[in-house]
N, C-alpha and C positions, 0 to 999 in steps of 0.2 A: 161521312165521317167528319167529325168536327176537328178544328185545328188543335184543340187541347188533346183530344184522343189521339190524333196523328202524332203530336209531339211526344205524348206518353208512350205510344207504341214504338216510336223511333228510339226513345231513351231505353226502353226495355230491351230492344234488339241490340242497342249499343252496349248495354251491361253484359250481354252474352260474351263480348270480346274480353271481359274481365275474368271469365271463369278459369282460364289457365293460371291465373295469379291469385287464386283464392287464399293460399297460404299467406302471401304478403299482405293481402287485404285484411285477413283475420288478425294478423300481428298488429297492423295499423289500427284496427278497430279496438283491440285490447288496449293499445296505447291511448286511444281517445277516451275510453271509459275511465282509465286511471287518471288521465289528465283532467277530465271533467269532475271526477270524484274528488281529486285533490283540491281543485278550485272551489268546489262547493264546501268541502270540509274547512277550507281556509275562512270562508264567509261565516260558517258556524262558529269557528274559533273566536270571531270578533265579539261574540256575546260574553264569554268569560273574560277575554282580554279587557274589554271595555268596563265590565263590572269590577274587575280587579283594579283598574285605574281609578274608578270612582271610590273604591275602598282599598287603598294601598296595602293594607295588612294582608291581603290575599294574593300578593304578587308571588308568582311561581317561576323559578329560573328555567324549568323545563319547557315552559310555554314558548319563549323565543327560539330555543333550540328546535322545538317541534315544528315551528313555522319554517325555519331554514331547511330542515329535513323534508318537509312537505314540498317545498319548491324544488328540491333536488330530485325527488321522485317525479314531480310534474315535468321537469326538464328531460329526464331520461325517457319518460313516456312520450313526450313531444317528439324527441329524436326518432324513436321507433315508428311513430306515426308518419313523420316526414319521409323517412327512408322507405317504408313499406309502400306508401301511396305514390311517392316519386318514381320508384322502380316500376310499379304497376302501370302508371300513366305513360311513361316513356316506352315501355314494352308494348302497350296497346298501340301507340302511335307507329312504332316500327312494324307491328303485325299488319296494321291497316295499309301502310305504304306498300309493303310487299304484296299483299293481296290485291290491292287496286292496280298496281303495275302488272301483276300476273294476269289480271282480268283484261286490262287494255290489250295485252299481247294475244288474247283469245278473241277479241272483238272483230267483227267484219271490217273490210276496208272502208265501207261507207262512214263508219264512226270517225275515221281520221280525216274524212272530207268535211264532216259536219261540225267537229269540235277541234279548234286549233290546239296545237301542242302546248302553248303557254297556259291555256285553261286546264289542260291535263296536269301541268306542273303545279298549278295552284292547288288542285285536289290532292296531289301527292305531298305537297309541302304544308302550307298553312292550314288547309282543311283537316289534314291528319292530326296536326298539333292541337287545333281547336277541339277536335273530337276527343282527344285524350284528356284535354282539360275538362271537358263536359263530363266525361265518363268517370274520371277519378279525382282530378284536382278540385272540381266544383263539389263533388260528393264529400271530399275531405272537409271543405269549408262548411258545407251544410251540416254534416254530422257533428263536427267539432262545435260549431256555434249552437246547434240544436241541443246537443248534450249540455253545453254550458248554460243555455237558457233554461233547459228542463231542470238541471241541478239547482240553479238559483231559485227557480220557482218552487221546487220541493223544500228548499231551505226556508223560503218565505212562508209556505204553508205550515211548516214545522214551528216557526217562530210565532206566527199569528195567522191562522186560516181566515179569520174574519176580515182582517185588513187586505189580505191577498185577493179574496173573492170580490171585494168591493171595487178593485181596479180592473177586474176582468172585462168590464164593459168596453175596453179599448180593443179587444181581440177582433170583433167583426170588421171595423174600419181598417185595421191593420191587414187583415186577410184580403180585403177588397183592393187595397193599394198594391199589394204584392202580385195579385192576379193581373191587374191592369198593366203593371210594369212588365210582367213575363210576356204578355201578348205583344206589347210594343217592341221589346227587345227582339223577339223571334222574327217579327215582320221586317225590322230594319236589318237584322243580321243576314238574311238571305240577299238583300240588295248590296250589302257591303262586300260579301264574298264574290258576287258577280262583278261588282265594280273592280275588285282586286284582280280578277281574271282579265278584264278589259285593259287595266293598267299594264299588266305584265305582257299582254299581247302587243300593245302599242310599243312598249319599250323593246321587245324582241324584234319586231319588224324594223324599227328605226336603227337599232344597233347592228342587226344582221345586214342591213342595206346601207351601212354608213358611208361607203364609197359613193353610191348613187346620191345619197342625201347631200354630200359635200359638193359633188360635181354639179348638181342641179341647183345648188344654193337653197336647199329646202330645210336648213336647220331651223329657221324661224317657224316655218309651217309645222314641222314635227314637234317643236317645243310647245307651240300653241295648242296643238291637238292633245299632247300629253298633259299639259297644264290644265286643259278643260276637263279631262278625265280625272286628274288628281283633285280638282276642285269638287267634283261630284263625290269622290271618295271622302274628302274632308267634310263636306256637308253631312253626309251620312254618319261619319264618326262623331261629329258634334251633336247630332240628334241622340246618339247613344250616350254621350257625356251628359247632355242636358237631362235625359231621362234618369240616368243614374243619380245625378246631383239632386234633382227635384224629389225623387222617391226617397233618397237618403234623408233629405231635409224633413220630409213629411213624417218618416218613421221616427226621427229624433224629436220632432215636435210632439208627436203622440206620446213618445217616451217621456218627454218633459211634463206633459199633462198628467201622465200616470204618476210621475215622481211628485208633482205638486199635490195630486190627490192622496198619495201615500203620506206626505207630510201632514196634511190636514187630518186624515183619518187616524194616523198613528199618534198625532198630538192629542187627539180626543181620547184615544185608548189609554195613552200614558197618563193623562190627567185623571182618568177614571181608575187608575191603579192596575189596569190589566196588562200593561206593557212596561218592562224594565228599560233602563237606558241601553243595556246590551242588546235587548230585543230590537229596539229602535235602530241602533247602528247596524245590526245584522240585516234588518229589512232594507235599510237604505243602500247598503253595499250590494245586496243581492239584486235590488232593482237597478242599480247603476251598472251591474254586470250584464243584465239582460238587455239594456238599451244598445250598447255596441254590438252585441250578438245579433240583435234584430237588424241593425244597420248592415252588418256583414252579410246576413241572409238576403237582404234586398239587393246589395251590390253584386252578389254572386249570380243573380239572375242574368246579368249581361253575359257572363262566361258560359252559363248553362245554355241559354237560348242561342248564342252564337255557335256553340258546339253542336246543338241539335240541328241548326241550319246546315252546318258543314256535314254532319252525319247524313242528312237527307240527300245532299249533293253526292256524297260518296256512295250511298246505297243505290242511287240511280245508275251508277256505273256497275256496281256489283250485281245488280238485278237485271242488267241488260242481257239479252240472249247472246250466247257465244256464237261464233261463226259456225254454220252447219257442218257437222262431221258425223254423219250417220252411216258412212260406208263400212262394209265388213270385209271387202276383198283385200287381201294382203298383196303386197307387190315388192319383191326383192329388187329386181332390175328390169325396167321396161325395155322392150325392143325399140320403142320410140315412134310407132306409127300413130300420127296425130290427125284426127279428122274433125272438122267443123261441119255440122249439118243444120243449115237454115237457122243459124244462131241469131237471136235478138237479145239485146241487153239495154237496160235503161237505168239511169241514175235516179235515186229516190226524188220524187217531187217534180221531175222533168217531164213535160208532155211529149217531147220528141225523143225517140230511142237514140242512144249513143251508137249502137250497132243494129243493123237491120238485115236479116236474111243473109248472113255470112256463111258461105260454104266453100271449103277447100280441103285438100289432103296434103299433109307434109310427110313424105316417106322417110324412113330411117336412112341416114347417111346423105341427106340432101340439104340444100340451103334454100329457104323460102324467105324472100325479101318482101317487106311491107313498106310501101311508100305512099306519099300523099301530102296534101297541104296540111298546115297546122290545124288541129281540131277536127281532122277527118275520121278519128277513131282508132288510130294505130296503137297508141299506148293502152287504150281500153281493151283492145283485142288481146294483147299479150297478157294483160292482168287477169283475164279469165282462165288462163291455163293453170296457174298455181291456185286458182279459186280465191284470189283476193276479192273478186266480185262474183256474184252469182248471175247466171243467165236468166232471162225472162221466158224465152221459148227456144226450141230447138235442142240440139245435143252436141256436146264435145266429147269425143271418144279417144281413149288412149289404148292402143293394142286391142281395139274392138269393144271396149267396155266404157260406159259413161264415167266421166271423172267422179261423179257423186258416189259411184260404187266403191271407190278406193278409200282407204283411211287417209285422212288429210296429211298426216305426217309422212306416210309412204309415198303419196303423190308428190309432195314437195321435195322428197329425197331424190326424185328423178330429174329435178330441174336445177340448172345453174343459171344465174342471172348476172349480167354485166350491164350496168346502166350508164347513162351520161353523167349523172351525179353519183359519184362513187361514195359509198358509206364506209369510212374507216373509224375504228373505235380507239379511245385513248388507251393505248397499250403498245406492245412491241410489234415489229414487222411479223415475227413468227406467230404471235397471237392473232394478228389480223388475217394472215393467210390460212393458218390452221384454226379456223373459227368454228364455233358451235360443235356440231357432230364430228368435225374434222380435227378436233383438238388432240386426239390420240394418234395422229399421223406420225410416222417415224421421221427422224432428221433427214434421212435420205429422200423420202417422198417429198418433204418440204423443199429441200434443195432442188430437186428435179422440177418441181412446179415453178419455183422462182426463176430458174434458168430458162424453162420453156416459155415463160412470159416476158423474156428479155429484160428481166429486172435484176439479174445477178450482178451486172456491172455497177449499178448505183447502190445496191444493198451492200456490196463488199466495200464500197467507199465510206459507208456510214461508220462512225467511231466504234459502235458495238455490233456491227453486222446485223444479223437477224434479230438480235436482242435490243436493237436501237428503238427508242420510243418514237412513235409517229406524231404524237401530240393530239390535242382534241380535234376530232374530225379529220385527222391526217394533215393538220396545218403545217407540219414541218417538211412536207413533201410537195413537189410540184404536181400540177394536174396530170401530166403524163406518167409520173411515178406512181401516183395513186391509182391511175387506171390500170397500170401493169400489175400492181398488187391485187387488184380486183380480178384480173385475168388469171393470175397465179392461184387465187382462191378457187376460181371456177375449174382450173386444171386439176387442182388437188381433189376437188369433189368428184371429177370424172363422171358427171351425170349424163344420161343418154339424151336429154333434151337441153339445148343451150339457147338462151334468149339474150340477144344483144340489142339493147335499147339505145340507139344513137351513141354507141360507145366511143366514137372518135369525133363527135360533132364539135367539141369545145377545145380541141387540141391544135397545137401548131404543127407545121408540116413534118418536122423531125420526130416529134412525139407520135404523130399519127402513123408515120412509117413504122416505128418500132412496135406500136400497138397492133397495126395491121399484120405485121409479121407474126406477132404472138398469136393473134386470132387465127391465122392460117394454120398454125400448129394445133390450135384448140378445136377447130371445127370438124375435122374429118371423123367419120364413123359415128356421127351424132345427128339427131334431128335439130337443125339450126334454124331459128327464126330471127331475122335481122330487121330492125326498124332502121332505115337508112336515111340520113340527112343528105349526104353527098352521094349522088347516084353513081358516080364513078367507082365507088367501093363495092358495087353489087353487080358488076358486069358479068361475073361468072356464076351468079345465082342460078339454081335449077329452075326456079319459078319466081316471078315478081307479081305481087298483088298490088294493084293501084287502087287506093281508097279515096272516096270523096263523100262527105256528109253521111258517114256511117255505113256506106255500102262499098262492095268491091265492084268497080266500074270497068276495070281492065285486068287481064291476067295473061301471062306468057313469059318468054325469056326476054332479056334485055334487048336483043336484036329484033325479036318479033314485035315488041312494043314500039320500038323506034320506027319500024316499018309501018305500023298501023296509023301513025300520025295523029294520035289522040292526046289525052291528058299527060301521059308519061313523056311523050316527045316534047310537049310544051314545057313541062318541068325541067327536062334535060336541057333544052335550049336556053331556058332562063339561067340555069346554073352555068352553062357554058359561056354565056355572055358576061355573067358576073366575074368569071375567072379571067376572061379576056380583058375586062375593064381593070 
């Protein structure tokens, strides 16, 4: 498939997003026709106006009034065009943003490992706007200026077809220039959008880690890195400007050649008596109307090609396969019997499996602790349960059936997750606890969950109680408070499977005590899996799985593993010495 065909197919697909707004576009199209017709009729009027000035006895008072009326009609038509096209373009941008975000939420976990969030934000932000500009705003310019040029051309043919055909020799070189410009714009536009994503990602990393940047005195390094990326973006932008300027100058040069040719040929026709003064002025005005229209058509190439490049980036997201969800077995509430049978999992492109030959059973009502050095595969293991990642070999069964047999939504409804990095959303305490499918919970259920999570005390002290805003990412609350709200959310969900991913690792002693008390209320009568950083918190676990390099190397109770004198005892003694120090 050639680049031109690919771009055209992308544009056709893009225009499909405009279908719901056909009414607005038809209204805008009608406005464009009236606008172009009024402009062309004004040029035609120049013939009688000029002839009447040459012969003042033919002056007609209605002619000036007609010109004013003509421009009033043209203004109203232009307003309808702008409103119709503007509403359609902004609506398409909104639709694309919603569809792309919805698609991201259906993509597998690997997508979020391979594409940084700032890059996703570029697609949702500037890419969507560029696409709307290509789909509608650019179309508006193309149609307006094409109709203007066509109308002026028809006027020229009407006034003197011989003169008009004589300057048609300029059409082939003009088409060649516009084609070359289109290809160059498209090539650079892809690189500009990627550069914009790199810029946003660098800024996001620097600003998110501003404390580390300051403490380690890395401001200069980060600024230099960002400035380097900004310079790349600037060079690409200047290539676009240079292309636009040179192509515009070439179009105007060819237009001036055409105008000069018109003067020579028209002078010859006028001398031969085949062209009146009015005809000559009309031809000149029509030609002068065509030149800026051609210039606009060349300049709009930038907008169109940038939009097509953005559309191709968005379509790569929309065309990506959703996370697999082919299960047909429904599940109201699981008993919670979880079994891993010889499970192997691998991250894409990695030669070594992240997990290899993992087998264990987690009985309902028990606590299974998972421990090990950093990078041993603990977090990967628990991410397989809600199917954030897919296994390569083996089976994971819930209540005796493979996870893939269940509908994805039903499976995830059985799981509550409390992680080390708590995710709170910009909203109230109540909205963050009664989140998602829990939003219809009663005030009594909400209050019970908050109290059970040891969060009642600090929530009552907030000025608006459960209606108090927590700020972006829960920034108005301390780490322990955020953690307790996450536990309250898990309590309210009351799922049969509970996953705790180092839920107390980043807390001070007092916050850890409150969170541990809340967890003790949350864990009974569920299948609980705990990734533990502090081994002292899992002394009462029913079984402990010790992982190393993606394998389970030891298993047993806390006491049994200490007695074995293996890796678990080594990890325990290291932590004990750290506490002694």
